[in-house]
Wavefront OBJ file of the C-alpha trace (Angstrom):
o trace
v 47.500 55.608 21.925
v 45.977 58.211 20.048
v 49.437 59.745 19.573
v 50.326 57.091 17.102
v 46.727 56.995 14.850
v 47.349 57.684 11.257
v 44.636 58.942 9.150
v 43.769 57.129 5.737
v 45.836 59.630 3.672
v 48.682 58.991 6.134
v 48.481 55.396 5.283
v 48.074 56.484 1.638
v 50.893 58.529 1.253
v 53.145 56.393 3.167
v 52.300 53.282 1.002
v 52.457 55.351 -2.286
v 56.046 56.389 -1.348
v 57.290 52.823 -0.767
v 55.620 51.542 -3.711
v 57.485 54.257 -5.714
v 60.340 52.975 -4.539
v 60.013 49.483 -5.243
v 58.813 50.160 -8.816
v 61.682 52.461 -9.506
v 63.327 49.513 -10.096
v 61.521 48.210 -13.101
v 62.138 49.749 -16.475
v 58.488 49.827 -17.436
v 55.626 50.399 -15.409
v 53.262 49.076 -17.655
v 55.128 45.579 -17.877
v 55.120 45.762 -13.630
v 51.483 46.228 -14.046
v 50.662 43.265 -16.360
v 53.021 40.969 -13.893
v 51.062 42.121 -10.883
v 47.530 42.126 -12.701
v 46.825 45.333 -11.539
v 45.264 47.950 -14.056
v 47.773 50.664 -15.196
v 45.120 53.751 -13.938
v 44.506 52.212 -10.471
v 48.195 51.245 -10.117
v 49.314 55.163 -10.663
v 46.579 55.992 -8.089
v 48.357 53.567 -5.505
v 51.622 55.696 -6.684
v 50.174 58.982 -6.070
v 48.752 57.857 -2.588
v 45.055 59.101 -3.846
v 43.961 55.407 -3.309
v 44.472 52.066 -1.590
v 44.420 48.488 -2.577
v 42.033 45.944 -1.516
v 43.397 43.726 1.183
v 43.742 41.345 -1.557
v 45.507 42.870 -3.855
v 47.705 44.606 -1.221
v 48.460 40.666 -0.681
v 49.575 40.394 -3.992
v 51.617 43.274 -4.310
v 53.528 42.035 -0.736
v 54.252 38.516 -2.049
v 55.370 40.276 -5.640
v 57.764 42.545 -3.940
v 58.531 40.217 -0.973
v 57.477 42.988 1.630
v 54.686 42.825 4.604
v 52.113 45.405 5.547
v 54.841 47.415 7.277
v 55.086 49.476 3.985
v 51.905 50.950 5.362
v 53.510 52.432 8.511
v 57.024 53.334 7.872
v 59.720 54.075 4.992
v 61.186 51.171 3.005
v 64.437 52.102 4.578
v 63.399 51.655 7.907
v 61.954 47.813 7.447
v 64.499 45.117 8.014
v 64.310 43.127 5.247
v 63.745 38.775 6.024
v 66.751 36.597 5.532
v 65.716 34.330 2.230
v 64.907 30.815 2.578
v 67.683 28.731 1.673
v 65.544 27.187 -1.234
v 65.404 30.444 -3.142
v 69.190 30.426 -3.990
v 68.659 27.186 -5.482
v 65.814 28.159 -7.499
v 67.434 31.519 -8.461
v 70.764 29.430 -9.508
v 69.569 26.259 -11.017
v 66.036 26.226 -12.088
v 64.998 29.943 -13.792
v 67.261 30.962 -16.287
v 65.753 31.396 -19.645
v 62.262 31.014 -18.878
v 61.350 34.786 -19.582
v 62.570 34.385 -23.323
v 60.461 31.886 -23.907
v 57.115 31.202 -22.197
v 55.145 34.716 -22.194
v 53.184 35.703 -18.867
v 49.189 35.792 -18.763
v 46.464 33.596 -19.680
v 46.503 30.397 -20.918
v 43.931 27.652 -21.904
v 44.694 24.743 -20.836
v 43.132 21.399 -22.676
v 44.155 18.182 -21.042
v 43.065 14.848 -22.498
v 43.464 12.333 -20.610
v 43.193 8.213 -21.682
v 40.940 7.786 -18.816
v 37.469 7.138 -20.325
v 35.749 8.529 -17.259
v 36.868 12.188 -18.070
v 38.806 12.042 -20.990
v 38.852 16.349 -21.345
v 39.740 18.722 -18.486
v 39.680 22.398 -19.064
v 41.643 24.996 -17.191
v 42.578 28.345 -17.104
v 46.302 28.901 -16.079
v 48.150 32.170 -15.424
v 51.822 32.545 -15.704
v 53.679 35.426 -13.852
v 57.034 36.545 -13.128
v 58.560 37.554 -9.868
v 62.090 38.607 -9.741
v 63.914 36.015 -11.830
v 61.042 33.163 -11.402
v 58.008 32.094 -13.739
v 55.014 31.160 -11.561
v 52.231 29.304 -12.607
v 48.531 29.233 -10.810
v 45.532 27.422 -11.684
v 42.314 25.920 -10.333
v 41.094 22.842 -10.406
v 37.687 22.702 -11.829
v 34.664 22.126 -9.301
v 33.283 19.317 -11.282
v 36.596 17.650 -10.670
v 36.529 18.112 -6.818
v 32.568 18.636 -6.150
v 32.602 20.227 -2.518
v 36.166 21.384 -2.244
v 36.490 25.179 -1.574
v 38.926 27.138 -4.005
v 41.832 27.244 -1.658
v 41.751 23.061 -1.606
v 41.472 23.423 -5.613
v 44.327 25.850 -5.858
v 47.269 24.745 -7.835
v 50.885 26.494 -7.906
v 54.074 25.874 -9.507
v 57.522 26.883 -10.751
v 58.178 26.933 -14.565
v 61.746 26.704 -15.854
v 63.009 25.492 -19.649
v 65.602 23.304 -20.863
v 66.513 23.804 -24.558
v 63.330 24.285 -26.767
v 61.354 22.787 -23.794
v 59.080 24.487 -20.972
v 58.641 22.334 -17.927
v 56.787 22.946 -14.601
v 56.468 21.206 -11.743
v 53.397 21.966 -9.608
v 50.697 20.778 -7.043
v 47.702 21.620 -4.481
v 48.325 22.627 -1.223
v 50.754 20.421 0.945
v 51.879 18.730 -2.319
v 48.770 16.170 -2.395
v 49.183 15.587 -5.923
v 52.460 16.799 -7.733
v 52.325 17.165 -11.271
v 54.944 17.704 -13.842
v 54.258 19.375 -17.308
v 56.776 19.293 -20.245
v 55.938 21.347 -23.568
v 57.098 22.202 -26.721
v 55.947 25.474 -29.034
v 53.907 24.033 -31.740
v 55.443 26.590 -34.277
v 56.966 29.642 -34.630
v 53.701 30.705 -36.572
v 51.927 29.154 -33.532
v 52.809 32.296 -31.506
v 52.511 31.354 -27.603
v 50.729 27.899 -28.117
v 52.228 24.816 -26.730
v 51.884 20.907 -26.750
v 53.006 18.239 -24.833
v 52.542 16.067 -21.526
v 50.948 16.227 -18.222
v 52.589 13.627 -15.603
v 50.394 13.120 -12.431
v 52.160 12.044 -9.561
v 49.655 11.495 -7.178
v 49.837 9.056 -4.383
v 45.927 7.228 -5.383
v 45.137 6.629 -8.832
v 41.491 7.661 -8.293
v 43.111 11.150 -8.479
v 44.114 11.013 -11.895
v 47.417 9.313 -11.723
v 49.445 9.005 -15.285
v 50.017 10.908 -18.382
v 47.685 13.017 -20.415
v 48.197 15.174 -23.650
v 47.982 18.815 -22.962
v 47.585 22.031 -25.157
v 48.210 25.417 -23.880
v 46.563 28.612 -25.619
v 48.027 31.937 -25.002
v 45.194 34.459 -24.550
v 48.068 37.322 -23.020
v 46.472 39.523 -20.219
v 42.878 39.808 -21.755
v 40.600 38.997 -19.460
v 37.827 39.907 -21.791
v 39.009 36.388 -23.491
v 39.331 34.586 -20.505
v 35.464 35.331 -19.071
v 34.344 34.283 -22.821
v 36.105 30.733 -22.395
v 34.212 30.498 -19.472
v 31.128 30.809 -21.210
v 32.167 29.050 -24.058
v 33.816 25.891 -22.120
v 31.974 24.923 -18.881
v 34.054 25.027 -16.191
v 37.318 25.721 -17.639
v 37.322 29.010 -15.496
v 35.938 28.455 -12.155
v 38.216 31.134 -10.590
v 38.972 34.296 -12.574
v 38.655 36.791 -9.878
v 41.189 35.010 -7.203
v 43.635 34.130 -10.046
v 44.125 38.080 -11.719
v 41.736 40.381 -10.059
v 41.661 43.617 -12.156
v 41.311 46.509 -10.000
l 1 2 3 4 5 6 7 8 9 10 11 12 13 14 15 16 17 18 19 20 21 22 23 24 25 26 27 28 29 30 31 32 33 34 35 36 37 38 39 40 41 42 43 44 45 46 47 48 49 50 51 52 53 54 55 56 57 58 59 60 61 62 63 64 65 66 67 68 69 70 71 72 73 74 75 76 77 78 79 80 81 82 83 84 85 86 87 88 89 90 91 92 93 94 95 96 97 98 99 100 101 102 103 104 105 106 107 108 109 110 111 112 113 114 115 116 117 118 119 120 121 122 123 124 125 126 127 128 129 130 131 132 133 134 135 136 137 138 139 140 141 142 143 144 145 146 147 148 149 150 151 152 153 154 155 156 157 158 159 160 161 162 163 164 165 166 167 168 169 170 171 172 173 174 175 176 177 178 179 180 181 182 183 184 185 186 187 188 189 190 191 192 193 194 195 196 197 198 199 200 201 202 203 204 205 206 207 208 209 210 211 212 213 214 215 216 217 218 219 220 221 222 223 224 225 226 227 228 229 230 231 232 233 234 235 236 237 238 239 240 241 242 243 244 245 246 247 248
């Protein structure tokens, strides 16, 4: 068994070589780092084999490039690629065109105004990223809305697309527990990446907040400092900064 043991330096070197090959497909390393949510200086250390990512960052890299942990052990050319899920072609061909020209990646402060008097305003932080041709959205329902629930139980993910001048997203918590559809229009050209519209809750139980709410999004870009400031200014708006896009 000792003959196949790899030293940390060998693992870092193999990972760096494979990461360089994967990153070569992207014309801008800075934009790639933004999409990954990884600091450019740290990413360069990964590329050179000087450093190795934390497990959560490695998982994010593997998901982004659609690879697995074998990139630590063997060259990319020797890794058999897994067959694509049948849904991926449908998503790629029918649901993703044009979003990259319309909706910027990064943080968004979402303010949801519900007609229900019990909890009329909800603040959340959304993170939008692009993987290949897909625009994906991620956020967490606030702890105040789901007390006693873990972060994985409160996680919301979805896919974003556009039609004409509108952007829409289909998203849910794990297991399609409470699907939601978000339909947004840019407020004005002068407003930059500020959006307004509606979110339609499709939950089975009215106690989970079914119905229609008004929604406004304010774009923060990739400014984590502004996102952290939001946490101080708006309680419960930013319960999960680190799991969303941990900068390393």
